[in-house]
N, C-alpha and C positions, 0 to 999 in steps of 0.2 A: 091602846097601851103598848100592845106588841108593836106597832108600827114606829111608835116613837123611840122604843129601844132599838129597834133595827136601824133607824135613821141615826141614832146617837153612836151606835156601834160603827156604821160607816164613816161618820165625822171624825171619830177617834182613830180609826185606820187610815183614813185620807189624812189626817194630822200628823200621823206617825210616819207615813209613807211618802208624803208630800216632798220633804226635803231631800230625802235620797233620789227621787226622781228629776228634782229639779237640777241636779248638779250638771254642769257645763261639760259635755264631753265632746266639745268641737276641738280643744286645744290638745294636740298630742302630748303625751306625758313625755316622750322621749327628748323633747325640746327643753325641757325644765333641766335636764340632767345633762352635764357637761363630762364628756370622756376623759379620763384621766390616763396619760400614757406611760405613766412612771411606775410600772408595777414589777415587784422582784419575781413574779410568776411567769413573766414573758420569757422566752427562749433567745431573744435577741442581744445585740451588745448592751444597749442600756439595760436590760433586764439582768443580765450577769453582773454588771457593774454595781446594779442596786442590790444583787444578793451578796456581792462582797461587802459593800457597806453595812447591809444588815448583820452578817457574819462578825465583822469587826465590831460592831456595836454591842453585839451580844455578848462576845468574848470579854469587852471592856466592862459591861454593866454587871457581869457575873463574877469579877475579880473584886474579892471582898477587901483587899488592901488598898489604902489610897484615900479612904473616906469621901466626902461630898466633893473635895475639889477634883478627884480622879472622875468621878460621875459627870460634872461639868466639862471637864476636858474632852470627855468620850462624846458628851452632847454636840459640843463645839465641831470635834471631829466628823461626827455623822453629818451635821448640817454642811460641812466642807465637802465631804464626800459625795454628798447629795448634789450639791452645786456642780461639782466636778462631772457627775453623771449626766447631768444636764436637767435635773429635777429641781 
């Protein structure tokens, strides 16, 4: 009786632990992620341009006058600014 309980416990543990051990670790995880070069936190010319675009977007989105049309205009201006920065 003790042997069958021990074998059952091992089978349950193997069933639980098996899938985690079967994960394919041969592919590097870094190859799945693409590096984005448009970060407003960078200290280069493109980063400063993105910071200016973000500052303009924040000021326009926090202005309470103008309604939804002003927000849509600000979104369009943000996209145009990002495109001008090369993003």
